[in-house]
Every structure is written in C-alpha cells, then in structure tokens.
C-alpha positions as a Python dict, from the first residue, in 0.01 Angstrom:
ca = {
    (1, 'M'): (0, 0, 0),
    (2, 'G'): (59, 347, -139),
    (3, 'F'): (383, 499, -254),
    (4, 'V'): (410, 731, 46),
    (5, 'S'): (354, 453, 299),
    (6, 'E'): (607, 228, 121),
    (7, 'F'): (862, 508, 125),
    (8, 'K'): (791, 575, 494),
    (9, 'E'): (842, 206, 575),
    (10, 'F'): (1165, 195, 371),
    (11, 'I'): (1315, 509, 526),
    (12, 'S'): (1229, 404, 880),
    (13, 'K'): (1417, 74, 860),
    (14, 'G'): (1721, 59, 1083),
    (15, 'N'): (1970, -21, 806),
    (16, 'V'): (1882, 291, 607),
    (17, 'L'): (1921, 514, 910),
    (18, 'D'): (2250, 346, 1005),
    (19, 'L'): (2378, 398, 651),
    (20, 'A'): (2280, 765, 657),
    (21, 'V'): (2460, 820, 986),
    (22, 'G'): (2765, 634, 850),
    (23, 'V'): (2777, 850, 538),
    (24, 'I'): (2752, 1173, 738),
    (25, 'I'): (3018, 1068, 988),
    (26, 'G'): (3235, 937, 704),
    (27, 'G'): (3217, 1274, 529),
    (28, 'A'): (3316, 1458, 844),
    (29, 'F'): (3595, 1208, 912),
    (30, 'G'): (3717, 1255, 555),
    (31, 'K'): (3747, 1629, 614),
    (32, 'I'): (3953, 1566, 927),
    (33, 'V'): (4190, 1334, 742),
    (34, 'T'): (4214, 1578, 450),
    (35, 'S'): (4305, 1856, 692),
    (36, 'L'): (4559, 1629, 862),
    (37, 'T'): (4715, 1557, 525),
    (38, 'D'): (4705, 1908, 378),
    (39, 'D'): (4775, 2114, 689),
    (40, 'I'): (5011, 1894, 893),
    (41, 'L'): (5169, 1609, 700),
    (42, 'M'): (5226, 1773, 362),
    (43, 'P'): (5413, 2073, 511),
    (44, 'I'): (5635, 1827, 699),
    (45, 'L'): (5696, 1628, 378),
    (46, 'T'): (5767, 1956, 197),
    (47, 'L'): (6024, 2044, 461),
    (48, 'L'): (6181, 1696, 444),
    (49, 'T'): (6202, 1709, 64),
    (50, 'G'): (6382, 2042, 64),
    (51, 'G'): (6090, 2275, 3),
    (52, 'L'): (5917, 2078, -270),
    (53, 'D'): (5541, 2114, -266),
    (54, 'F'): (5357, 1816, -410),
    (55, 'K'): (5071, 2042, -512),
    (56, 'E'): (5301, 2215, -758),
    (57, 'W'): (5413, 1896, -928),
    (58, 'Y'): (5256, 1896, -1272),
    (59, 'L'): (5339, 1836, -1634),
    (60, 'S'): (5233, 2092, -1890),
    (61, 'L'): (5115, 1925, -2209),
    (62, 'D'): (5170, 2227, -2432),
    (63, 'G'): (5549, 2207, -2391),
    (64, 'K'): (5579, 2543, -2217),
    (65, 'T'): (5698, 2595, -1862),
    (66, 'Y'): (5505, 2790, -1606),
    (67, 'P'): (5625, 2907, -1264),
    (68, 'T'): (5324, 2758, -1083),
    (69, 'L'): (5025, 2539, -1146),
    (70, 'E'): (4804, 2846, -1102),
    (71, 'A'): (4994, 3022, -1382),
    (72, 'A'): (4947, 2719, -1608),
    (73, 'K'): (4575, 2713, -1533),
    (74, 'A'): (4550, 3087, -1593),
    (75, 'A'): (4710, 3032, -1935),
    (76, 'Q'): (4453, 2755, -1992),
    (77, 'A'): (4730, 2502, -2049),
    (78, 'A'): (4642, 2136, -2030),
    (79, 'T'): (4830, 1986, -1737),
    (80, 'I'): (4875, 1649, -1573),
    (81, 'N'): (4860, 1727, -1202),
    (82, 'Y'): (5043, 1427, -1062),
    (83, 'G'): (5128, 1614, -742),
    (84, 'L'): (4758, 1662, -664),
    (85, 'F'): (4709, 1294, -744),
    (86, 'L'): (4990, 1206, -503),
    (87, 'N'): (4817, 1416, -236),
    (88, 'A'): (4493, 1225, -299),
    (89, 'V'): (4672, 888, -271),
    (90, 'I'): (4838, 990, 56),
    (91, 'T'): (4502, 1114, 189),
    (92, 'F'): (4341, 782, 93),
    (93, 'L'): (4615, 580, 261),
    (94, 'L'): (4589, 787, 578),
    (95, 'M'): (4212, 753, 580),
    (96, 'A'): (4232, 377, 526),
    (97, 'F'): (4492, 349, 805),
    (98, 'A'): (4279, 558, 1043),
    (99, 'I'): (3966, 353, 966),
    (100, 'F'): (4164, 31, 1015),
    (101, 'W'): (4267, 143, 1363),
    (102, 'L'): (3919, 270, 1443),
    (103, 'V'): (3767, -69, 1354),
    (104, 'K'): (4045, -251, 1539),
    (105, 'I'): (3979, -50, 1856),
    (106, 'A'): (3601, -86, 1822),
    (107, 'N'): (3636, -464, 1786),
    (108, 'R'): (3833, -475, 2108),
    (109, 'Y'): (3535, -341, 2301),
    (110, 'K'): (3280, -546, 2114),
    (111, 'K'): (3129, -834, 2307),
    (112, 'P'): (3248, -1166, 2173),
    (113, 'Q'): (2967, -1364, 2020),
    (114, 'E'): (2876, -1673, 2212),
    (115, 'V'): (2929, -1991, 2020),
    (116, 'V'): (2608, -2186, 2029),
    (117, 'A'): (2648, -2555, 1966),
    (118, 'V'): (2381, -2671, 1729),
    (119, 'A'): (2260, -3015, 1823),
    (120, 'D'): (2163, -3256, 1552),
    (121, 'P'): (1789, -3238, 1509),
    (122, 'L'): (1595, -3535, 1636),
    (123, 'P'): (1469, -3766, 1365),
    (124, 'T'): (1110, -3717, 1257),
    (125, 'K'): (845, -3982, 1309),
    (126, 'E'): (874, -4083, 944),
    (127, 'E'): (1251, -4125, 974),
    (128, 'I'): (1211, -4339, 1287),
    (129, 'L'): (951, -4553, 1114),
    (130, 'L'): (1167, -4594, 803),
    (131, 'T'): (1466, -4686, 1019),
    (132, 'E'): (1261, -4954, 1196),
    (133, 'I'): (1141, -5092, 861),
    (134, 'R'): (1497, -5100, 730),
    (135, 'D'): (1625, -5276, 1039),
    (136, 'T'): (1341, -5530, 1025),
    (137, 'L'): (1417, -5606, 658),
    (138, 'R'): (1787, -5649, 736),
    (139, 'N'): (1712, -5892, 1019),
    (140, 'R'): (1491, -6108, 792),
    (141, 'A'): (1768, -6159, 541),
}
C-alpha cells in the first residue's frame, strides 16, 4: 500500500473527520465566548468595580509607572499583565460553563442506550465432558 493510499484511508475515517469538524466548531465557539467576555461581561464588571478595566491591570517591572499598558509597551517596559490573565481565566471559565451546559442539553436528547443482559455462555463440549468425568470420579469415591 502506497503512502498516498494510506493517507487517503486515514483521512477518510470517520473519527478524523469528526475531530476536524469539532476543532472548527470549537474555534468558532471560542470566538463567541471571547466576544461575550470582552464585549458584554467585562464592561459590566468594569461598571460594577467603579470603572476599573481588568485589561489595564499590570505591574511594571522597571519600577516606573505608566498611565496605560499601551504606554508601558511603547516604552518597552517589561510588565506582568495580570489583568489580561484574569480576562483569560474568566473567558476559560465561561467557555467551560457553556460547554458543560451544551453537553448537558445534548445528553438530554440522546437516546438512552439499551442495557443488554449478557447471558453466561454455554459450556463447550470439552467442559461438559470434563464435568461428567469429574462427577463420575466423585461418585466412585
């Protein structure tokens, strides 16, 4: 089997295609959650915290103060951007919460799997014969 035919067989398997679709939808879903966080929730949190913007929360490592994170970056100052990190954590938590509810709702509409009772397999001919031999030997004693 040649390389091209192996690759064609690999790429046409259902799992690979399902994974590709999942990655694409996941990326689009991530953009929606990021927009929800950045454009709706963060402005509300900024309003609730008295005008504080998480994006502007940073620590300048050179000891100087800058009016904004942009000004610190323009001055090429090393900064720890914990506000941007906080935004990323909130985005992650929102995404995890949304995925949790999506899976929960999808499982509601999923058909329950039928429980199939597995019967004990019938003994083989050899097992029947050995059982008869055993029983015969017991009866002799």
